[in-house]
C-alpha positions as CSV (number, residue, x, y, z in Angstrom):
1,M,0.1,0.1,-0.1
2,E,1.1,3.3,-0.9
3,N,2.0,5.7,1.9
4,K,-0.4,8.9,0.8
5,T,-0.8,12.5,2.4
6,S,-4.0,13.5,3.4
7,K,-3.9,16.0,0.4
8,E,-3.4,13.0,-1.9
9,L,-6.1,10.9,-0.6
10,R,-8.6,14.0,-0.6
11,K,-8.0,15.0,-4.2
12,E,-8.3,11.0,-5.1
13,Y,-11.5,11.0,-2.8
14,N,-13.1,14.3,-4.5
15,K,-12.1,12.9,-8.0
16,A,-13.9,9.6,-7.1
17,L,-16.8,11.7,-5.8
18,N,-16.9,13.9,-9.3
19,K,-16.9,10.5,-11.1
20,V,-20.0,9.1,-9.5
21,S,-22.1,12.9,-9.8
22,S,-21.1,12.7,-13.4
23,T,-22.0,9.2,-13.6
24,G,-25.6,9.8,-11.9
25,R,-26.5,12.9,-13.9
26,E,-25.6,10.7,-17.3
27,I,-28.4,8.1,-15.9
28,T,-30.7,10.8,-15.1
29,D,-30.4,12.2,-18.6
30,K,-30.6,8.9,-20.4
31,L,-33.9,8.0,-18.3
32,L,-35.4,11.8,-19.3
33,Q,-34.6,11.1,-23.1
34,L,-36.0,7.4,-23.1
35,S,-39.3,8.4,-21.2
36,Q,-39.5,11.5,-23.9
37,L,-38.6,9.1,-26.9
38,Y,-40.9,6.1,-25.6
39,P,-43.5,7.7,-23.1
40,D,-45.9,4.5,-23.8
41,A,-43.2,2.1,-22.5
42,P,-44.5,-0.1,-19.7
43,V,-42.3,0.2,-16.2
44,K,-43.1,-1.1,-13.1
45,Y,-42.0,0.7,-9.6
46,P,-39.2,-1.7,-8.5
47,S,-40.3,-1.2,-4.9
48,I,-43.7,-2.2,-5.2
49,N,-45.0,-5.8,-5.2
50,R,-48.0,-5.4,-7.1
51,E,-48.4,-6.1,-10.8
52,E,-49.4,-2.6,-11.7
53,F,-47.3,-1.2,-14.6
54,Y,-47.2,2.6,-15.4
55,T,-46.0,4.4,-18.9
56,A,-42.4,5.7,-19.0
57,K,-44.1,9.2,-19.5
58,S,-44.7,9.2,-15.9
59,L,-41.0,9.5,-15.6
60,N,-40.6,12.5,-17.7
61,N,-39.7,14.9,-14.7
62,K,-36.3,15.7,-14.0
63,F,-37.1,16.6,-10.5
64,Y,-38.8,13.2,-9.5
65,V,-36.1,11.5,-11.1
66,D,-33.3,13.3,-9.2
67,T,-35.1,11.9,-6.1
68,L,-35.0,8.0,-7.2
69,P,-32.1,6.0,-5.9
70,V,-29.5,5.4,-9.0
71,P,-30.1,1.5,-8.9
72,T,-34.0,2.3,-9.3
73,R,-33.3,4.5,-12.5
74,L,-30.9,2.0,-13.9
75,Q,-33.9,-0.6,-13.4
76,Y,-36.3,1.8,-15.3
77,I,-33.8,2.4,-18.0
78,E,-33.4,-1.4,-18.3
79,M,-37.4,-1.7,-18.5
80,I,-37.5,0.7,-21.4
81,E,-34.6,-0.8,-23.3
82,T,-36.5,-4.0,-23.0
83,Y,-39.7,-2.7,-24.6
84,I,-37.4,-0.9,-27.2
85,G,-36.3,-4.4,-28.2
86,E,-39.5,-6.1,-28.0
87,T,-41.1,-3.3,-29.8
88,E,-38.3,-3.1,-33.0
89,A,-38.4,-6.9,-33.0
90,K,-42.0,-6.7,-33.7
91,Q,-41.8,-4.0,-36.3
92,L,-38.9,-5.9,-37.9
93,T,-41.2,-8.9,-38.1
94,I,-44.2,-7.0,-39.4
95,K,-42.2,-5.3,-42.0
96,F,-40.5,-8.8,-43.4
97,N,-43.9,-10.3,-43.4
98,D,-45.7,-7.4,-45.4
99,E,-42.5,-7.6,-48.0
100,V,-42.6,-11.3,-48.7
101,K,-46.4,-11.0,-49.8
């Protein structure tokens, strides 16, 4: 283990905090972008055990999204990305079947 001064450790710590903050903003921006592009994507509140789904447009509020824990934001992004994948696969199938006729 390297013997670092408190000044060096503080500098590393602040750098790490800035990276975490920057990544959190990036995650927030991604969620807001996806909620605008795919407002009808079904999302389920991860902390609620009920099978109720809402749409991504309910997440299109920066002040609300900022209050969510980062792991929850990531779960929402994953849900929307799953919806995108399923939707695009269906559209490709429909397009392909229409062209085959």
